C-alpha positions, -999 to 999 in steps of 0.1 A, spaced: -540 876 -24 -507 870 -3 -526 844 16 -534 823 -18 -499 835 -32 -486 815 -4 -503 785 -10 -500 783 -43 -464 779 -36 -469 756 -9 -485 730 -32 -460 733 -56 -432 727 -27 -454 697 -21 -451 683 -54 -414 685 -48 -416 668 -16 -435 638 -34 -410 634 -57 -382 636 -34 -400 612 -15 -404 587 -43 -369 593 -55 -355 581 -17 -375 549 -19 -363 544 -60 -328 549 -46 -334 522 -17 -347 499 -46 -314 504 -69 -292 496 -41 -311 464 -31 -314 453 -68 -275 460 -70 -287 483 -99 -266 517 -90 -232 508 -108 -248 495 -142 -240 529 -156 -207 537 -154 -206 575 -165 -223 607 -156 -237 626 -186 -260 654 -172 -271 663 -207 -267 636 -229 -275 609 -207 -313 615 -208 -313 591 -239 -309 555 -232 -295 532 -254 -317 524 -282 -303 499 -310 -289 465 -302 -251 482 -313 -256 511 -282 -268 482 -256 -237 464 -265 -215 490 -259 -231 502 -225 -229 462 -216 -190 460 -226 -182 498 -205 -197 475 -178 -176 447 -178 -148 462 -179 -159 475 -137 -155 454 -107 -187 446 -102 -194 427 -131 -158 412 -128 -160 399 -93 -202 396 -88 -219 396 -121 -193 374 -148 -212 359 -171 -246 381 -166 -267 386 -197 -272 414 -220 -314 409 -210 -302 410 -174 -282 440 -172 -307 458 -193 -330 454 -160 -306 468 -136 -293 497 -160 -332 510 -163 -338 510 -128 -304 532 -123 -313 549 -154 -348 553 -139 -333 568 -107 -312 596 -128 -343 605 -143 -365 611 -121 -337 633 -104 -335 651 -137 -373 657 -134 -371 670 -99 -348 696 -112 -372 706 -136 -399 705 -113 -379 730 -90 -363 753 -112 -391 764 -140 -420 771 -113 -396 787 -90 -390 812 -118 -424 817 -126 -432 826 -92 -403 851 -87 -413 869 -118 -453 867 -110 -441 881 -69 -452 849 -52 -421 847 -37 -407 881 -24 -370 890 -24 -366 878 12 -380 846 9 -349 842 -22 -320 828 -2 -345 799 10 -355 787 -22 -318 795 -35 -303 771 -8 -330 745 -17 -318 744 -55 -279 748 -43 -287 716 -21 -304 698 -46 -273 701 -70 -250 692 -41 -271 660 -38 -265 652 -76 -227 656 -71 -228 636 -41 -249 608 -60 -221 604 -86 -191 609 -57 -208 581 -44 -213 558 -76 -173 562 -83 -166 545 -50 -181 515 -65 -162 516 -101 -121 515 -90 -114 487 -69 -149 476 -49 -179 461 -63 -202 479 -41 -201 519 -32 -185 534 1 -212 531 36 -196 568 45 -208 580 12 -241 559 4 -254 574 42 -241 609 33 -264 606 3 -292 592 20 -290 619 50 -287 645 22 -319 637 7 -335 636 37 -325 672 51 -335 686 13 -369 667 19 -371 683 57 -361 718 49 -385 718 15 -414 700 35 -412 731 69 -410 757 42 -445 744 26 -462 738 58 -455 775 71 -464 791 40 -496 768 40 -503 780 74 -494 813 68 -461 815 96 -431 821 78 -423 840 104 -407 829 137 -434 822 164 -433 819 201 -462 795 196 -452 762 213 -418 772 226 -421 752 256 -424 719 237 -405 727 204 -370 713 220 -387 680 225 -401 681 189 -368 687 173 -347 664 196 -376 637 180 -364 649 146 -328 645 152 -332 610 165 -353 597 137 -326 619 114 -297 600 138 -317 565 132 -318 571 89 -282 580 89 -278 543 107 -298 526 81 -278 539 53 -246 524 72 -268 493 73 -279 494 40 -237 503 26 -222 473 47 -249 449 39 -258 445 76 -292 434 68 -280 405 56 -268 386 91 -278 381 123 -312 375 109 -331 365 141 -355 390 168 -348 398 194 -314 383 197 -289 384 171 -282 348 169 -287 340 200 -267 369 215 -283 397 230 -245 415 225 -233 397 194 -196 383 194 -169 403 176 -186 437 180 -151 456 188 -130 433 169 -120 462 143 -87 483 153 -89 514 154 -122 508 172 -143 537 159 -146 520 125 -165 494 142 -194 520 143 -193 523 107 -178 487 92 -182 460 113 -216 444 102 -221 429 138 -215 465 156 -236 485 128 -266 463 131 -264 464 170 -265 499 168 -290 502 148 -311 482 166 -304 501 195 -312 533 179 -345 518 172 -357 516 209 -347 550 214 -368 558 185 -399 538 199 -398 555 232 -390 588 225 -416 590 197 -443 569 215 -440 598 244 -440 628 220 -472 612 206 -489 599 238 -483 632 254 -498 648 225 -527 630 222 -535 637 257 -531 674 257 -540 683 219 -579 692 210 -592 676 180 -577 691 150 -541 689 132 -520 681 163 -543 652 172 -545 638 146 -507 644 131 -505 624 166 -524 596 158 -506 590 125 -473 591 137 -475 565 165 -495 541 138 -464 553 112 -441 538 143 -459 505 148 -458 501 111 -427 509 107 -415 486 134 -429 454 118 -418 466 86 -381 466 102 -383 434 120 -397 416 88 -373 427 66 -348 413 90 -358 382 94 -370 376 59 -331 388 50 -344 422 33 -362 408 3 -369 438 -22 -404 455 -13 -399 449 23 -364 466 24 -380 495 -2 -407 495 24 -389 501 54 -369 528 40 -407 546 26 -416 541 61 -386 557 79 -393 589 56 -432 589 66 -425 588 99 -401 615 99 -426 636 76 -453 631 102 -430 638 132 -422 671 113 -459 680 107 -467 672 141 -435 691 156 -450 723 128 -487 718 145 -475 724 180 -452 753 172 -476 771 153 -506 758 171 -537 781 166 -563 789 190 -586 759 202 -557 736 189 -545 727 226 -563 727 253 -557 720 293 -579 719 318 -587 755 334 -575 757 371 -600 773 386 -632 754 369 -617 719 358 -629 725 319 -609 730 292 -596 764 277 -581 767 243 -546 780 248 -536 807 218 -511 809 193 -488 828 211 -490 809 247 -461 781 251 -480 743 250 
């Protein structure tokens, strides 16, 4: 009974993960279509109702006209064009509200039914608090584009993105543990767990770097590959003062670092996947390793295409989706290795040369 209860909770968490995944991708579309600043106020309760009448739309449009994006970028925009960007941002905010409901209502039900026991409550409470913080951070990000600049702060955008990804990873790992019945610490796979978490950290850093590329619009410059406008090291890479600002504000430096991190991700994920394919028997570990390598190839292709074509919306959103897909598969594979069951991983027996299975408590 406990196993079926855990799997019911795990399925619910996986649904939440799917919605967060969609939220991250839609957030990318919102940014690429310059829709994020179309809703100039934040009303968590009454904001679920969009403008309905012509008068309501005109009022919302008139409010938008008082802010920098309209005055500096979209001067003369038609009401119809405003409606299009408004609906993108409205959909983004509504999806955020839906995620909150899909998380909170089943959570209360599962607690009442006893599916979520008392020791598990702090973990789920942390998920809920982090989700609330993400909503506040989203509005904090939007506010940065409503003061004196027609775009949001790259620091706030990257923070908003990485917090969403961390929440996603936290919920996904918890769902995998509940599904496999490994909610407690395990010593399985300890000799390679550090490498798996290192790869996860590198992918997270890469995603954060992508947030700064998006926030500084660095993807719209140096649209050549493999060099940057004919240079391996672009000019002006250290032109801002103090020097640290170049890492986050200089478009040449931000894109250069993103490219360098991409090389690091390719090398580390490839090594992780290839070694796992050589050592893992047929099963979830081998399958996840293969899918992880496939996702890496697709993501590299998407990244290069997005750059060369100057960030068209479908490719830009696809590249963001690909980054999260790669992180998903790295987490799944790391979980498979950490909690490897009997027969999942094999190595040649020193005496016979035949493959023998490792037990769940043996290091990989």
